[in-house]
C-alpha angles and dihedrals in degrees: 000000000000089000095054122110090218117125117244093256091052092051090048090050090049092050093047092051090059096048095036095097090057093044090050096037094235104122117123096212125104092254143358087257093057089049091053091049092049098049093045096044089099133031116276128225117230121217090259090057098254117131127228134179112219129195116233087239090061092060089047089055090049090055089051090047090050092047091053102039112005123221090342090065093052092058120096116258092233123044104257094196095052108145095002126118131201107271102206118050123215090256094052089050090052089051091050090055092044092051093047093048093048098035105026093175096059112114127216094263091054092047091046090054093049091048093056093041093053096044099252093120135023115244091248091072109099125231087238091070090058091044092052091050095048091047093046093050098044094244098134099095122087093224124116103285094205092064114084129182105242130186127178111252139177135187115244098232144019115279096022088110137006124193120207135184145144126253123197112237130188126282117264130195116235123167091355092303123113109215136172117245131214130205115215109194136179120198128185112237101218101038100027086224113156100232096175137017135153137161117230139174090233132047099214140137097262095052092054089047089055091052090048096047092051090048093052092047090052102039111014139253116317121223092225137012118206113204147173120251098246122121093258091060103031116055139113093256094058092046089054090049093049092049092046096055093038101253124139112231116217131178132208117243114269114274091009108115090153088069087072091056102147096053092042091049088049091054091054091050089050094053096045096043099036121002099050089055092048120096097217091177085076096053108115099188145006088249090061092046090054091049090060091047093053088056091050094048090050090051093045092050091052097041122096111261114228092219102044097030088223137086115264090237092052090052092047092053093053095059104019089115090070092069123081120231119226115266091242139324091258090052088050094050088052091052092051095050111123115229130215136161119230136172116236109234124223091265091057092254134132130190126227120178092335094313126108129229133188114236128190112281094237090072094057108137095011133112109238135180115243122199123195148145103239091225095050106043090155087076096049118127147175114250109212123160089345091302122120113227108188121223126199137200112279116253106192093187091056093042089055089063094047118102112224119226098229140111095269123090105269119245123223101213090183090078122086094231117046120212113235117247 
C-alpha cells in the first residue's frame, strides 16, 4: 500500500469498504474472522489498479483503528501521493471511451499510440497507465460496450441502500431575479421511501450534504449510498462524512445513468404526477416551491407503489429496525463537518472561500485543520491535539481598536493621530 499513488482519503475509503460489513454487522460468514479470511484469500485490486495481498489480521487492525478514530485512523500516516500527478486527463479518458466504442478491437498499446499521436497525452506517459485504466474499467473485451447485462434487483431491508441524484427543475423568479432550480433527492432502494428531498438554486456538494444529514437525522444511517460521479456527489469531504457515520459510499459506472434506475424512475414519476401540473411561473420564492415539494413527498410516501404493492411508508415500518440511529445530533454535526487545511497568516487571519477569520495567535505561521459546516461558519473551529479552538469572522474595525500583546509599543487606532512606532 505504501507504493500506491492513491491519496490518503482514497486509501481510507478503500480500507473502510473492506471492513464495512463488520462495522455494520452485515457479513454472512460464521464470524468476523471468517469474513476476514475469505476476503483476503486472494490478492485485492486497489482503486489505482495495483494489486496487494493482505493478511486477515491487517483488516482486524483496521476495524480497531476505525472504532477508535474513525476515518482519520484509516488514513496512512504519510501522504502516499506526495509529488505525484494524475496521469490521464479527463480529455484523454473521454478519447479512450470513444476509441473503444468505435474500434472495440483496439488494444491498449494501439490506443496509447493514438492518444500521443493526436495530442491527448504527452509522450512521457507510459502505455502501462492506459493498460491499467482499461483493465480497471472493464474495457478489454471486444464486445459492444454500450450493451450491459442488467437484472432487476432490490435490497432486502430499509436502509441497506439509498440512491441519490439531482434533477433539473424550471426557473422561478424571486426578488426580480430569474433562476434555475435543482432538486436533490434521496430514495431508499427497498421501500422506495423518499428519505430526503429539497430544491436549491445550486447543485453543489454542500447542498447534497444538507439533504443527506437531514435524512440520516430523520431515518437513521444507511449501510450504502449509491451516487452519481458529479462533483456534488464525488469529493473528499463526502468520503470523510460517509466514513465517519459508517456508510459505504458507492458510485455508478461512468456514463451509466440507467444503473440508478430507481431514483431516475422516481424523478419521472415526480414530473408526471406533480411538476407538470404545477404552475411554476407563479412561484414567488424557493421556500414556496419547497413547501409544495414537501406535500408531494408526503403523498408519495403514503401512496401504493406499483412495483412493491405496498406504500413506501408501510415497507419502511416493516424493516426500520435494521437501520442504526445516529448517536446524537451533536455527533451527527461532528461527522458532517467539512475539513480544510489553512496556514495562519502573521496577522492571525485565515481565508475560507474569500472570507477572513481570526485564529488564536499561537497558531501564527502554522498549518492548521479547520472543521466547519458551510452554512454555520460561526461554529467553525481549529482542531489541534483533539481540542477545539474557535475562529470568528474578522472585524477589521474592531481589530483596529484592539491592543496587541507584543514587544512593540501598542497603537490606539481609535485616535485620529497615530503615534509613530
